[in-house]
DSSP file (Angstrom, degrees, kcal/mol; ACC not computed):
  #  RESIDUE AA STRUCTURE BP1 BP2  ACC     N-H-->O    O-->H-N    N-H-->O    O-->H-N    TCO  KAPPA ALPHA  PHI   PSI    X-CA   Y-CA   Z-CA
    1    1 A X              0   0    0      0, 0.0     2,-0.1     0, 0.0     0, 0.0   0.000 360.0 360.0 360.0 131.7    0.0    0.0    0.0
    2    2 A X        -     0   0    0      1,-0.1     2,-0.4     0, 0.0     0, 0.0  -0.399 360.0-104.8 -83.0 162.7    1.4    3.4   -0.9
    3    3 A X        -     0   0    0     -2,-0.1     2,-0.5     1,-0.0    -1,-0.1  -0.697  30.5-141.6 -86.3 139.1    1.4    6.4    1.3
    4    4 A X        -     0   0    0     -2,-0.4     2,-0.4     3,-0.0    -1,-0.0  -0.840   9.2-139.0-101.7 135.5   -1.1    9.1    0.5
    5    5 A X        -     0   0    0     -2,-0.5     2,-0.3     1,-0.0     0, 0.0  -0.751  23.2-114.5 -93.0 139.0   -0.2   12.7    0.9
    6    6 A X        -     0   0    0     -2,-0.4     2,-0.3     1,-0.1    -1,-0.0  -0.534  31.2-125.4 -70.6 130.4   -2.8   15.0    2.3
    7    7 A X        -     0   0    0     -2,-0.3     2,-0.4     1,-0.1    -1,-0.1  -0.589  22.5-118.2 -78.5 137.6   -3.9   17.5   -0.2
    8    8 A X        -     0   0    0     -2,-0.3     2,-0.4     1,-0.0    -1,-0.1  -0.589  23.0-133.0 -73.5 129.2   -3.6   21.1    0.8
    9    9 A X        -     0   0    0     -2,-0.4     2,-0.1     1,-0.1    -1,-0.0  -0.687  30.6-106.9 -78.6 134.3   -6.9   22.9    1.0
   10   10 A X        -     0   0    0     -2,-0.4     2,-0.2     1,-0.1    -1,-0.1  -0.387  36.5-123.2 -62.3 137.8   -6.7   26.2   -0.7
   11   11 A X        -     0   0    0      1,-0.1     2,-0.2    -2,-0.1    -1,-0.1  -0.519  26.4-102.4 -81.4 151.3   -6.7   29.0    1.8
   12   12 A X        -     0   0    0     -2,-0.2    -1,-0.1     1,-0.1     2,-0.1  -0.511  44.2-108.5 -69.7 135.3   -9.3   31.7    1.6
   13   13 A X        -     0   0    0     -2,-0.2     2,-0.3     1,-0.1    -1,-0.1  -0.370  29.5-116.5 -66.7 144.5   -7.9   34.8    0.1
   14   14 A X        -     0   0    0      1,-0.1     2,-0.1    -2,-0.1    -1,-0.1  -0.633  36.2-104.3 -77.2 135.3   -7.3   37.8    2.4
   15   15 A X        -     0   0    0     -2,-0.3     2,-0.1     4,-0.1    -1,-0.1  -0.392  37.7-148.2 -60.4 133.8   -9.5   40.8    1.6
   16   16 A X     >  -     0   0    0     66,-0.1     4,-2.1    -2,-0.1     3,-0.4  -0.399  33.3 -92.7 -93.1 174.6   -7.5   43.5   -0.1
   17   17 A X  H  > S+     0   0    0      1,-0.2     4,-2.0     2,-0.2     5,-0.1   0.834 127.1  57.5 -59.6 -32.1   -8.0   47.2    0.2
   18   18 A X  H  > S+     0   0    0      2,-0.2     4,-1.7     1,-0.2    -1,-0.2   0.883 105.5  49.1 -66.9 -38.2  -10.2   47.0   -2.9
   19   19 A X  H  > S+     0   0    0     -3,-0.4     4,-1.3     1,-0.2    -2,-0.2   0.907 110.7  50.5 -65.0 -41.2  -12.5   44.5   -1.3
   20   20 A X  H  X S+     0   0    0     -4,-2.1     4,-0.5     1,-0.2    -2,-0.2   0.855 105.8  56.7 -66.1 -34.2  -12.7   46.7    1.8
   21   21 A X  H >< S+     0   0    0     -4,-2.0     3,-1.4     1,-0.2     4,-0.2   0.918 104.4  52.4 -60.9 -44.0  -13.6   49.7   -0.5
   22   22 A X  H >< S+     0   0    0     -4,-1.7     3,-1.9     1,-0.3     4,-0.3   0.826  97.3  66.5 -62.1 -31.4  -16.6   47.7   -1.9
   23   23 A X  H >< S+     0   0    0     -4,-1.3     3,-1.1     1,-0.3    -1,-0.3   0.706  84.4  73.6 -65.8 -18.1  -17.8   47.0    1.7
   24   24 A X  T << S+     0   0    0     -3,-1.4    -1,-0.3    -4,-0.5    -2,-0.2   0.704  90.0  60.4 -65.0 -18.5  -18.5   50.8    2.0
   25   25 A X  T <  S+     0   0    0     -3,-1.9    -1,-0.2    -4,-0.2    27,-0.2   0.671  78.4 113.0 -81.3 -17.9  -21.5   50.2   -0.3
   26   26 A X    <   +     0   0    0     -3,-1.1     2,-0.3    -4,-0.3    27,-0.2  -0.318  54.9  55.3 -63.6 131.9  -23.2   47.7    2.1
   27   27 A X  E    S-A   52   0A   0     25,-2.2    25,-2.8    -2,-0.0     2,-0.4  -0.900  89.8 -49.0 144.2-170.4  -26.4   49.0    3.6
   28   28 A X  E     +A   51   0A   0     -2,-0.3   141,-2.8    23,-0.2     2,-0.3  -0.872  55.3 177.9-103.8 132.0  -29.8   50.4    2.8
   29   29 A X  E     -AB  50 168A   0     21,-2.8    21,-2.5    -2,-0.4     2,-0.3  -0.919  22.0-151.7-132.4 153.9  -30.1   53.2    0.2
   30   30 A X  E     -AB  49 167A   0    137,-2.5   137,-2.6    -2,-0.3     2,-0.3  -0.895  23.1-163.6-115.6 156.2  -32.7   55.3   -1.5
   31   31 A X  E     -AB  48 166A   0     17,-2.2    17,-1.7    -2,-0.3     2,-0.4  -0.976  20.8-161.0-142.2 156.7  -32.1   56.8   -5.0
   32   32 A X  E     -AB  47 165A   0    133,-1.7   133,-2.8    -2,-0.3     2,-0.3  -0.989  25.6-178.1-126.7 137.3  -33.3   59.4   -7.4
   33   33 A X  E     -AB  46 164A   0     13,-2.9    13,-2.1    -2,-0.4     2,-0.4  -0.959  22.3-157.7-139.4 158.4  -32.4   59.0  -11.1
   34   34 A X  E     -AB  45 163A   0    129,-2.1   129,-2.1    -2,-0.3     2,-0.4  -1.000  14.5-175.0-131.5 133.1  -32.7   60.7  -14.4
   35   35 A X  E     -AB  44 162A   0      9,-2.3     9,-3.3    -2,-0.4     2,-0.9  -0.987  21.9-139.2-134.3 125.0  -32.4   58.8  -17.7
   36   36 A X        +     0   0    0    125,-2.8     7,-0.1    -2,-0.4     3,-0.1  -0.723  22.7 177.5 -82.3 107.7  -32.4   60.3  -21.2
   37   37 A X        +     0   0    0     -2,-0.9     2,-0.3     5,-0.3    -1,-0.2   0.847  69.1   9.8 -80.6 -36.0  -34.5   57.8  -23.2
   38   38 A X  S >  S-     0   0    0      3,-0.2     3,-1.8     4,-0.2    -1,-0.3  -0.998  87.6 -98.5-144.8 141.7  -34.4   59.8  -26.5
   39   39 A X  T 3  S+     0   0    0     -2,-0.3     3,-0.1     1,-0.2    -2,-0.0  -0.322 108.5  19.2 -58.7 138.8  -32.4   62.8  -27.6
   40   40 A X  T 3  S+     0   0    0      1,-0.3     2,-0.3     0, 0.0    -1,-0.2   0.353 103.3 103.5  84.2  -6.6  -34.4   66.0  -27.3
   41   41 A X  S <  S-     0   0    0     -3,-1.8    -1,-0.3     1,-0.1    -3,-0.2  -0.798  82.1 -96.4-106.6 151.5  -37.0   64.6  -24.9
   42   42 A X        -     0   0    0     -2,-0.3    -5,-0.3     1,-0.1    -4,-0.2  -0.314  50.3 -98.1 -63.4 149.3  -37.1   65.3  -21.2
   43   43 A X        -     0   0    0     -7,-0.1     2,-0.4     1,-0.1    -7,-0.3  -0.308  33.2-112.6 -67.9 150.9  -35.3   62.7  -19.0
   44   44 A X  E     -A   35   0A   0     -9,-3.3    -9,-2.3    -3,-0.1     2,-0.5  -0.707  30.9-144.5 -81.2 131.7  -37.3   59.9  -17.3
   45   45 A X  E     +A   34   0A   0     -2,-0.4    24,-1.3   -11,-0.2     2,-0.3  -0.848  23.5 172.9-102.9 132.6  -37.3   60.4  -13.5
   46   46 A X  E     -AC  33  68A   0    -13,-2.1   -13,-2.9    -2,-0.5     2,-0.3  -0.927   9.7-174.7-133.5 158.7  -37.2   57.3  -11.3
   47   47 A X  E     +AC  32  67A   0     20,-1.9    20,-2.4    -2,-0.3     2,-0.3  -0.971  21.1 120.0-146.9 162.1  -36.8   56.7   -7.6
   48   48 A X  E     -AC  31  66A   0    -17,-1.7   -17,-2.2    -2,-0.3     2,-0.3  -0.964  47.6 -76.7 174.5-156.8  -36.5   53.6   -5.4
   49   49 A X  E     -AC  30  65A   0     16,-2.8    16,-2.5    -2,-0.3     2,-0.4  -0.922  24.7-159.8-135.2 158.9  -34.5   51.7   -2.9
   50   50 A X  E     -AC  29  64A   0    -21,-2.5   -21,-2.8    -2,-0.3     2,-0.5  -0.999   4.7-158.1-141.4 137.5  -31.4   49.5   -3.0
   51   51 A X  E     -AC  28  63A   0     12,-2.4    12,-2.8    -2,-0.4     2,-0.5  -0.976  11.1-168.1-114.1 123.6  -30.1   47.0   -0.5
   52   52 A X  E     +AC  27  62A   0    -25,-2.8   -25,-2.2    -2,-0.5     2,-0.3  -0.954  11.3 177.0-113.4 127.7  -26.4   46.1   -0.8
   53   53 A X  E     - C   0  61A   0      8,-2.6     8,-2.5    -2,-0.5     2,-0.2  -0.900  29.8-107.7-128.1 158.3  -25.1   43.1    1.1
   54   54 A X  E     - C   0  60A   0     -2,-0.3     2,-0.4     6,-0.2     6,-0.2  -0.540  14.1-158.7 -78.6 147.5  -21.8   41.4    1.5
   55   55 A X  E >> S- C   0  59A   0      4,-2.6     4,-1.0     1,-0.3     3,-0.6  -0.823  74.4 -49.5-122.5  87.3  -21.2   38.0   -0.1
   56   56 A X  T 34 S-     0   0    0     -2,-0.4    -1,-0.3     1,-0.2     0, 0.0  -0.458  93.4 -59.6  71.6-157.1  -18.3   36.9    2.1
   57   57 A X  T 34 S+     0   0    0     -3,-0.1    -1,-0.2    -2,-0.1   -34,-0.1   0.462 132.9  54.5 -96.3  -3.0  -15.6   39.5    2.4
   58   58 A X  T <4 S+     0   0    0     -3,-0.6    24,-0.8   -43,-0.1     2,-0.3   0.639 102.9  41.7-110.1 -17.1  -14.8   39.6   -1.3
   59   59 A X  E  <  -CD  55  81A   0     -4,-1.0    -4,-2.6    22,-0.2     2,-0.3  -0.892  55.6-153.6-132.7 158.0  -18.1   40.4   -3.1
   60   60 A X  E     -CD  54  80A   0     20,-2.6    20,-2.1    -2,-0.3     2,-0.4  -0.964   5.0-157.3-127.9 151.5  -21.1   42.6   -2.8
   61   61 A X  E     -CD  53  79A   0     -8,-2.5    -8,-2.6    -2,-0.3     2,-0.5  -0.994   8.0-165.1-128.5 123.2  -24.6   42.1   -4.2
   62   62 A X  E     -CD  52  78A   0     16,-3.2    16,-2.5    -2,-0.4     2,-0.5  -0.937   1.1-167.1-111.8 126.9  -26.9   45.1   -4.7
   63   63 A X  E     -CD  51  77A   0    -12,-2.8   -12,-2.4    -2,-0.5     2,-0.4  -0.963  10.4-169.3-115.2 122.0  -30.7   44.6   -5.3
   64   64 A X  E     +CD  50  76A   0     12,-2.6    12,-1.9    -2,-0.5     2,-0.4  -0.870  10.7 176.8-114.8 142.4  -32.6   47.6   -6.6
   65   65 A X  E     +CD  49  75A   0    -16,-2.5   -16,-2.8    -2,-0.4     2,-0.3  -0.987  24.2 118.2-142.0 132.9  -36.3   48.1   -6.8
   66   66 A X  E     -CD  48  74A   0      8,-2.5     8,-2.4    -2,-0.4     2,-0.3  -0.909  38.6-123.7-168.0-165.8  -38.0   51.3   -8.0
   67   67 A X  E     -CD  47  73A   0    -20,-2.4   -20,-1.9    -2,-0.3     6,-0.2  -0.990  14.5-115.1-157.6 163.8  -40.3   52.9  -10.5
   68   68 A X  E >   -C   46   0A   0      4,-2.3     3,-2.2    -2,-0.3   -22,-0.2  -0.490  43.1 -98.2 -96.1 169.0  -40.7   55.6  -13.1
   69   69 A X  T 3  S+     0   0    0    -24,-1.3   -23,-0.1     1,-0.3    -1,-0.1   0.816 122.0  60.4 -57.4 -32.3  -43.2   58.4  -13.0
   70   70 A X  T 3  S-     0   0    0      2,-0.1    -1,-0.3     1,-0.1     3,-0.1   0.400 122.1-104.1 -78.9   4.4  -45.5   56.5  -15.3
   71   71 A X  S <  S+     0   0    0     -3,-2.2     2,-0.4     1,-0.3    -2,-0.1   0.517  71.4 147.2  88.7   5.1  -45.8   53.7  -12.7
   72   72 A X        -     0   0    0      1,-0.0    -4,-2.3     2,-0.0    -1,-0.3  -0.639  40.7-137.8 -77.7 125.5  -43.5   51.3  -14.5
   73   73 A X  E     -D   67   0A   0     -2,-0.4     2,-0.3    -6,-0.2    -6,-0.3  -0.387  17.7-166.0 -82.3 161.6  -41.6   49.1  -12.0
   74   74 A X  E     +D   66   0A   0     -8,-2.4    -8,-2.5    -2,-0.1     2,-0.3  -0.983   9.2 178.1-150.1 133.3  -38.0   48.2  -12.2
   75   75 A X  E     +D   65   0A   0     -2,-0.3    21,-2.1   -10,-0.2     2,-0.3  -0.993  10.2 165.2-134.6 145.8  -35.8   45.6  -10.5
   76   76 A X  E     -DE  64  95A   0    -12,-1.9   -12,-2.6    -2,-0.3     2,-0.4  -0.978  24.2-142.5-152.9 163.1  -32.1   44.8  -11.0
   77   77 A X  E     -DE  63  94A   0     17,-2.5    17,-2.3    -2,-0.3     2,-0.4  -0.999  13.0-170.5-132.9 131.6  -29.2   43.0   -9.4
   78   78 A X  E     -DE  62  93A   0    -16,-2.5   -16,-3.2    -2,-0.4     2,-0.4  -0.984   2.9-166.1-121.0 128.6  -25.5   44.2   -9.5
   79   79 A X  E     +DE  61  92A   0     13,-2.5    13,-1.3    -2,-0.4     2,-0.4  -0.937  10.0 180.0-112.0 140.6  -22.6   42.1   -8.3
   80   80 A X  E     +DE  60  91A   0    -20,-2.1   -20,-2.6    -2,-0.4     2,-0.3  -1.000  11.0 144.1-140.6 141.2  -19.2   43.6   -7.7
   81   81 A X  E     -DE  59  90A   0      9,-2.4     9,-2.3    -2,-0.4     2,-0.4  -0.913  41.4-110.7-155.9-178.4  -15.9   42.2   -6.5
   82   82 A X  E     - E   0  89A   0    -24,-0.8     2,-0.9    -2,-0.3     7,-0.3  -0.990  17.8-147.1-128.8 123.7  -12.2   42.5   -7.0
   83   83 A X  E >>> - E   0  88A   0      5,-3.0     4,-2.2    -2,-0.4     5,-1.3  -0.786  10.0-166.5 -91.9 103.4  -10.2   39.8   -8.8
   84   84 A X  T 345S+     0   0    0     -2,-0.9    -1,-0.2     1,-0.2     5,-0.0   0.844  84.5  56.2 -62.3 -35.5   -6.8   39.8   -7.0
   85   85 A X  T 345S+     0   0    0      1,-0.2    -1,-0.2    -3,-0.1    -2,-0.0   0.865 117.5  34.8 -65.9 -34.4   -5.1   37.7   -9.7
   86   86 A X  T <45S-     0   0    0     -3,-0.5    -2,-0.2     2,-0.2    -1,-0.2   0.687 100.3-133.2 -89.9 -20.6   -6.1   40.1  -12.4
   87   87 A X  T  <5 +     0   0    0     -4,-2.2     2,-0.3     1,-0.3    -3,-0.2   0.841  69.8 109.8  69.0  32.5   -5.8   43.3  -10.3
   88   88 A X  E   <S-E   83   0A   0     -5,-1.3    -5,-3.0    19,-0.1    -1,-0.3  -0.961  71.6-113.4-139.1 152.5   -9.2   44.4  -11.6
   89   89 A X  E     -EF  82 106A   0     17,-2.5    17,-2.3    -2,-0.3     2,-0.3  -0.564  35.9-170.1 -78.5 151.8  -12.7   44.9  -10.4
   90   90 A X  E     +EF  81 105A   0     -9,-2.3    -9,-2.4    15,-0.2     2,-0.3  -0.964  14.7 140.1-141.1 156.3  -15.3   42.6  -11.9
   91   91 A X  E     -EF  80 104A   0     13,-1.1    13,-2.9    -2,-0.3     2,-0.3  -0.990  31.5-127.6-177.3 177.6  -19.1   42.4  -11.8
   92   92 A X  E     -EF  79 103A   0    -13,-1.3   -13,-2.5    -2,-0.3     2,-0.4  -0.956   9.8-158.4-139.8 158.2  -22.4   41.8  -13.5
   93   93 A X  E     +EF  78 102A   0      9,-1.8     9,-2.5    -2,-0.3     2,-0.4  -0.984  11.6 176.4-140.0 128.6  -25.6   43.6  -13.9
   94   94 A X  E     -E   77   0A   0    -17,-2.3   -17,-2.5    -2,-0.4     2,-0.4  -0.975   6.7-168.7-129.1 148.5  -29.0   42.2  -14.8
   95   95 A X  E >   -E   76   0A   0      3,-0.4     3,-1.9     5,-0.4     5,-0.3  -0.999  31.2-106.9-136.3 135.4  -32.4   43.9  -15.0
   96   96 A X  T 3  S+     0   0    0    -21,-2.1   -21,-0.2    -2,-0.4     3,-0.1  -0.321 106.4  25.6 -61.7 142.3  -35.8   42.3  -15.3
   97   97 A X  T 3  S+     0   0    0      1,-0.2     2,-0.5   -23,-0.1    -1,-0.3   0.452 101.9  97.8  84.7  -0.3  -37.3   42.7  -18.8
   98   98 A X    <   -     0   0    0     -3,-1.9     2,-1.3     2,-0.1    -3,-0.4  -0.982  62.7-152.0-123.4 121.4  -33.8   43.0  -20.4
   99   99 A X        +     0   0    0     -2,-0.5     2,-0.3    -3,-0.1    -3,-0.1  -0.329  66.6  90.1 -89.7  54.5  -32.3   39.8  -22.0
  100  100 A X        -     0   0    0     -2,-1.3     2,-0.6    -5,-0.3    -5,-0.4  -0.976  60.8-149.9-149.5 132.6  -28.7   40.8  -21.5
  101  101 A X        -     0   0    0     -2,-0.3     2,-0.4    -7,-0.1    -7,-0.2  -0.927  20.7-143.3-100.8 120.0  -26.2   40.3  -18.7
  102  102 A X  E     -F   93   0A   0     -9,-2.5    -9,-1.8    -2,-0.6     2,-0.5  -0.699  12.7-156.1 -80.7 130.8  -23.8   43.2  -18.6
  103  103 A X  E     -F   92   0A   0     -2,-0.4    17,-0.3    17,-0.3     2,-0.3  -0.952  11.9-151.4-114.7 121.3  -20.3   42.0  -17.6
  104  104 A X  E     -F   91   0A   0    -13,-2.9   -13,-1.1    -2,-0.5     2,-0.4  -0.629  21.6-177.9 -99.2 148.4  -18.0   44.5  -16.1
  105  105 A X  E     +FG  90 118A   0     13,-1.7    13,-2.9    -2,-0.3     2,-0.3  -0.969  31.4 164.9-134.5 123.7  -14.2   45.0  -16.0
  106  106 A X  E     -FG  89 117A   0    -17,-2.3   -17,-2.5    -2,-0.4     2,-0.3  -0.854  30.1-151.6-144.4 173.4  -13.2   48.0  -13.9
  107  107 A X  E     - G   0 116A   0      9,-1.9     9,-2.7    -2,-0.3     2,-0.4  -0.978  20.5-125.9-144.2 155.1  -10.6   50.0  -12.0
  108  108 A X  E     - G   0 115A   0     -2,-0.3     7,-0.2     7,-0.2   -90,-0.0  -0.822  32.0-116.1-101.6 138.1  -10.5   52.4   -9.1
  109  109 A X    >   -     0   0    0      5,-2.5     3,-1.7    -2,-0.4    -1,-0.1  -0.202  31.9-102.0 -69.4 167.2   -9.0   55.9   -9.5
  110  110 A X  T 3  S+     0   0    0      1,-0.3    -1,-0.1     2,-0.1    -2,-0.0   0.802 122.7  55.3 -61.5 -31.6   -5.9   56.9   -7.5
  111  111 A X  T 3  S-     0   0    0      3,-0.1    -1,-0.3     1,-0.0    -2,-0.0   0.540 106.8-128.7 -79.0  -6.3   -8.0   58.9   -5.0
  112  112 A X  S <  S+     0   0    0     -3,-1.7    -2,-0.1     2,-0.2     3,-0.1   0.873  83.1 101.6  59.2  40.9  -10.1   55.8   -4.3
  113  113 A X        +     0   0    0      1,-0.2    26,-3.0    25,-0.0     2,-0.5   0.602  69.5  54.5-118.4 -26.2  -13.4   57.6   -4.9
  114  114 A X  E     - H   0 138A   0     24,-0.2    -5,-2.5     2,-0.0     2,-0.6  -0.956  56.2-166.8-126.5 121.3  -14.4   56.6   -8.4
  115  115 A X  E     -GH 108 137A   0     22,-3.1    22,-2.8    -2,-0.5     2,-0.6  -0.924  11.7-160.3-102.9 119.0  -14.9   53.0   -9.7
  116  116 A X  E     -GH 107 136A   0     -9,-2.7    -9,-1.9    -2,-0.6     2,-0.6  -0.900   4.1-165.0-104.5 122.5  -15.1   52.9  -13.5
  117  117 A X  E     -GH 106 135A   0     18,-3.0    18,-2.5    -2,-0.6     2,-0.3  -0.929   4.7-159.4-111.8 117.8  -16.7   49.8  -14.9
  118  118 A X  E     +GH 105 134A   0    -13,-2.9   -13,-1.7    -2,-0.6     2,-0.3  -0.710  21.8 150.3 -96.3 146.2  -16.3   49.1  -18.6
  119  119 A X  E     - H   0 133A   0     14,-2.0    14,-3.1    -2,-0.3     2,-0.4  -0.976  37.8-118.2-161.4 168.4  -18.5   46.8  -20.7
  120  120 A X  E     + H   0 132A   0    -17,-0.3   -17,-0.3    -2,-0.3     2,-0.3  -0.885  39.2 152.6-112.1 147.6  -19.9   46.2  -24.1
  121  121 A X  E     - H   0 131A   0     10,-2.3    10,-3.2    -2,-0.4     2,-0.1  -0.926  48.3 -52.4-158.8-178.6  -23.6   46.2  -24.9
  122  122 A X  E     - H   0 130A   0     -2,-0.3     8,-0.3     8,-0.2     2,-0.1  -0.391  59.2-111.0 -68.2 139.6  -26.1   46.9  -27.7
  123  123 A X    >   -     0   0    0      6,-3.0     3,-1.3     1,-0.1     5,-0.3  -0.390  14.8-131.0 -66.4 144.4  -25.8   50.2  -29.5
  124  124 A X  T 3  S+     0   0    0      1,-0.2    -1,-0.1     2,-0.1    -2,-0.1   0.539  98.1  83.3 -73.5  -4.7  -28.6   52.7  -28.8
  125  125 A X  T 3  S-     0   0    0      1,-0.1    -1,-0.2     4,-0.1    -2,-0.0   0.716  94.7-135.1 -70.9 -19.4  -28.8   53.1  -32.6
  126  126 A X  S <  S+     0   0    0     -3,-1.3    -2,-0.1     3,-0.2    -1,-0.1   0.604  72.0 118.1  77.8  10.3  -31.0   50.0  -32.8
  127  127 A X  S    S-     0   0    0      2,-0.0     3,-0.1     3,-0.0    -3,-0.1   0.340  90.2-104.1 -93.7   8.2  -29.1   48.6  -35.8
  128  128 A X  S    S+     0   0    0     -5,-0.3     2,-0.1     1,-0.3    -4,-0.0   0.410  81.8 125.9  87.4  -2.6  -27.9   45.5  -33.9
  129  129 A X        -     0   0    0      1,-0.1    -6,-3.0    -7,-0.1    -1,-0.3  -0.304  56.5-119.2 -81.5 171.5  -24.4   46.7  -33.5
  130  130 A X  E     -H  122   0A   0     -8,-0.3     2,-0.3    -3,-0.1    -8,-0.2  -0.707  23.5-164.6-108.9 164.4  -22.6   46.9  -30.1
  131  131 A X  E     -H  121   0A   0    -10,-3.2   -10,-2.3    -2,-0.3     2,-0.4  -0.941  26.1-103.7-141.6 161.6  -21.1   49.9  -28.3
  132  132 A X  E     -H  120   0A   0     20,-0.4    20,-2.4    -2,-0.3     2,-0.3  -0.731  39.6-172.4 -87.4 137.8  -18.8   50.5  -25.4
  133  133 A X  E     -HI 119 151A   0    -14,-3.1   -14,-2.0    -2,-0.4     2,-0.4  -0.893  12.3-161.1-126.3 156.5  -20.4   51.5  -22.1
  134  134 A X  E     -HI 118 150A   0     16,-2.5    16,-2.5    -2,-0.3     2,-0.5  -0.991   3.8-163.8-136.0 133.1  -19.1   52.8  -18.8
  135  135 A X  E     -HI 117 149A   0    -18,-2.5   -18,-3.0    -2,-0.4     2,-0.5  -0.981  16.8-161.1-109.6 128.3  -20.9   52.7  -15.4
  136  136 A X  E     -HI 116 148A   0     12,-3.2    12,-2.6    -2,-0.5     2,-0.6  -0.946   7.0-165.8-120.7 118.1  -19.1   55.0  -13.0
  137  137 A X  E     -HI 115 147A   0    -22,-2.8   -22,-3.1    -2,-0.5     2,-0.5  -0.910   9.0-172.4-107.0 119.2  -19.7   54.7   -9.3
  138  138 A X  E     -HI 114 146A   0      8,-3.1     8,-2.4    -2,-0.6     2,-0.9  -0.948  18.6-144.8-116.5 125.6  -18.5   57.7   -7.2
  139  139 A X  E     + I   0 145A   0    -26,-3.0     6,-0.2    -2,-0.5     3,-0.1  -0.791  21.1 174.6 -85.9 108.0  -18.4   57.7   -3.4
  140  140 A X  E     -     0   0A   0      4,-1.4     2,-0.3    -2,-0.9     5,-0.2   0.888  69.3 -30.0 -78.8 -42.3  -19.2   61.3   -2.5
  141  141 A X  E >  S- I   0 144A   0      3,-2.2     3,-0.8    -3,-0.2    -1,-0.3  -0.889  77.0 -79.6-156.7-176.9  -19.3   60.5    1.3
  142  142 A X  T 3  S+     0   0    0     -2,-0.3     3,-0.1     1,-0.2    -2,-0.0   0.746 132.1  36.4 -64.1 -21.7  -20.1   57.5    3.5
  143  143 A X  T 3  S+     0   0    0      1,-0.1    25,-2.2    24,-0.1     2,-0.3   0.292 115.6  52.8-117.1   8.2  -23.8   58.3    3.0
  144  144 A X  E <   +IJ 141 167A   0     -3,-0.8    -3,-2.2    23,-0.2    -4,-1.4  -0.994  52.9 167.1-146.9 138.3  -24.0   59.5   -0.6
  145  145 A X  E     -IJ 139 166A   0     21,-1.7    21,-3.2    -2,-0.3     2,-0.4  -0.983  21.0-142.9-145.5 157.0  -22.9   58.1   -3.9
  146  146 A X  E     -IJ 138 165A   0     -8,-2.4    -8,-3.1    -2,-0.3     2,-0.5  -0.966   7.7-163.7-123.4 137.4  -23.5   58.8   -7.6
  147  147 A X  E     -IJ 137 164A   0     17,-2.7    17,-2.7    -2,-0.4     2,-0.4  -0.983  12.5-176.6-122.8 119.0  -23.8   56.2  -10.3
  148  148 A X  E     -IJ 136 163A   0    -12,-2.6   -12,-3.2    -2,-0.5     2,-0.4  -0.918  10.7-158.4-118.6 143.2  -23.5   57.4  -13.9
  149  149 A X  E     +IJ 135 162A   0     13,-2.4    12,-2.5    -2,-0.4    13,-1.5  -0.969  17.9 168.9-119.2 136.6  -23.9   55.5  -17.2
  150  150 A X  E     -IJ 134 160A   0    -16,-2.5   -16,-2.5    -2,-0.4     2,-0.3  -0.977  18.9-150.1-143.7 157.4  -22.4   56.6  -20.4
  151  151 A X  E     -IJ 133 159A   0      8,-2.0     8,-2.7    -2,-0.3     2,-0.5  -0.927  19.7-122.6-127.4 153.1  -21.9   55.2  -23.9
  152  152 A X  E     - J   0 158A   0    -20,-2.4   -20,-0.4    -2,-0.3     6,-0.2  -0.816  24.4-147.7 -99.1 129.5  -19.2   55.9  -26.4
  153  153 A X    >   -     0   0    0      4,-2.7     3,-2.0    -2,-0.5   -21,-0.1  -0.265  37.2 -88.3 -86.6 179.6  -20.2   57.2  -29.9
  154  154 A X  T 3  S+     0   0    0      1,-0.3    -1,-0.1     2,-0.1    -2,-0.0   0.753 126.7  56.4 -61.2 -26.0  -18.4   56.5  -33.2
  155  155 A X  T 3  S-     0   0    0      2,-0.1    -1,-0.3     1,-0.0     3,-0.1   0.547 119.9-107.4 -83.8  -6.1  -16.2   59.5  -32.7
  156  156 A X  S <  S+     0   0    0     -3,-2.0     2,-0.3     1,-0.3    -2,-0.1   0.409  73.8 139.7  95.9  -1.7  -14.9   58.2  -29.4
  157  157 A X        -     0   0    0     -5,-0.1    -4,-2.7     1,-0.0     2,-0.4  -0.574  50.2-130.9 -79.8 137.5  -16.9   60.8  -27.3
  158  158 A X  E     - J   0 152A   0     -2,-0.3     2,-0.5    -6,-0.2    -6,-0.2  -0.738  20.8-164.8 -88.0 134.4  -18.5   59.6  -24.1
  159  159 A X  E     - J   0 151A   0     -8,-2.7    -8,-2.0    -2,-0.4     2,-0.3  -0.964  12.7-140.2-125.3 114.7  -22.2   60.6  -23.7
  160  160 A X  E     + J   0 150A   0     -2,-0.5   -10,-0.3   -10,-0.2     3,-0.1  -0.539  27.7 166.3 -72.5 133.2  -23.9   60.3  -20.3
  161  161 A X  E     +     0   0A   0    -12,-2.5  -125,-2.8     1,-0.3     2,-0.3   0.478  61.8  35.0-123.9  -9.8  -27.5   59.1  -20.5
  162  162 A X  E     -BJ  35 149A   0    -13,-1.5   -13,-2.4  -127,-0.2     2,-0.4  -0.997  52.8-179.4-148.2 143.2  -28.2   58.2  -16.8
  163  163 A X  E     -BJ  34 148A   0   -129,-2.1  -129,-2.1    -2,-0.3     2,-0.4  -0.987   6.1-173.3-141.7 130.2  -27.4   59.6  -13.4
  164  164 A X  E     -BJ  33 147A   0    -17,-2.7   -17,-2.7    -2,-0.4     2,-0.5  -0.984   9.6-156.8-125.3 134.9  -28.5   58.2  -10.1
  165  165 A X  E     -BJ  32 146A   0   -133,-2.8  -133,-1.7    -2,-0.4     2,-0.4  -0.957  13.6-162.7-112.1 122.9  -27.9   59.8   -6.7
  166  166 A X  E     -BJ  31 145A   0    -21,-3.2   -21,-1.7    -2,-0.5     2,-0.4  -0.829   6.4-170.2-106.0 140.6  -28.0   57.4   -3.7
  167  167 A X  E     -BJ  30 144A   0   -137,-2.6  -137,-2.5    -2,-0.4   -23,-0.2  -0.999  28.0-115.7-130.2 135.0  -28.4   58.3   -0.1
  168  168 A X  E      B   29   0A   0    -25,-2.2  -139,-0.3    -2,-0.4   -25,-0.1  -0.425 360.0 360.0 -67.8 137.2  -28.0   56.0    2.8
  169  169 A X              0   0    0   -141,-2.8    -1,-0.2    -2,-0.1  -140,-0.1   0.479 360.0 360.0 -70.1 360.0  -31.2   55.4    4.8
C-alpha cells in the first residue's frame, strides 16, 4: 500500500483594500435618477431603494427596486468584486425585462473615490451593433454616492445618459 499525501486545502484569500472599498457600499439606500431615453426629450425620472449586502468578504450584491413616473416598476441586481489575480474589479448587472447580462471590468481611481466599470452592450442606434459603455460609481461620502452611465459614440466621445444619486437610509 502506498502512502497518501494529504492535499492542501486552498486557503481563503485575504481581503485586499479594494475588497474593503466595496464594503462601503453595504447598507440600505434610496435613490433618485434621471435617464435620457431619447435625444431632445425630457429625461425619465425614477426613484426607489437598494439593498447592498456582503457575499463573504470579497463580493457585494446590490438589489434595486423602484419605478418611473408612469408607474412602470424596475428591479435589478448588481454584483461587484475584485479579482486579485487580475488586479481588476469585476461584476455583472441584470435587469428584469432585459435579456442581456452586462459583464464589467473595472478600475478604481488613484483617490479611491471613483470606480469605472467598462462593458460592451447593444448600441442605442437600434441597428444590432454593439457599443462601449461605462458605469461610473463615485463615493461622495459615507452616506452618498453617484452612479452614472455613459456610452461611447463612433467619434470616441462619451455621452452620459443616466445619473443616479443614492443616499444611505
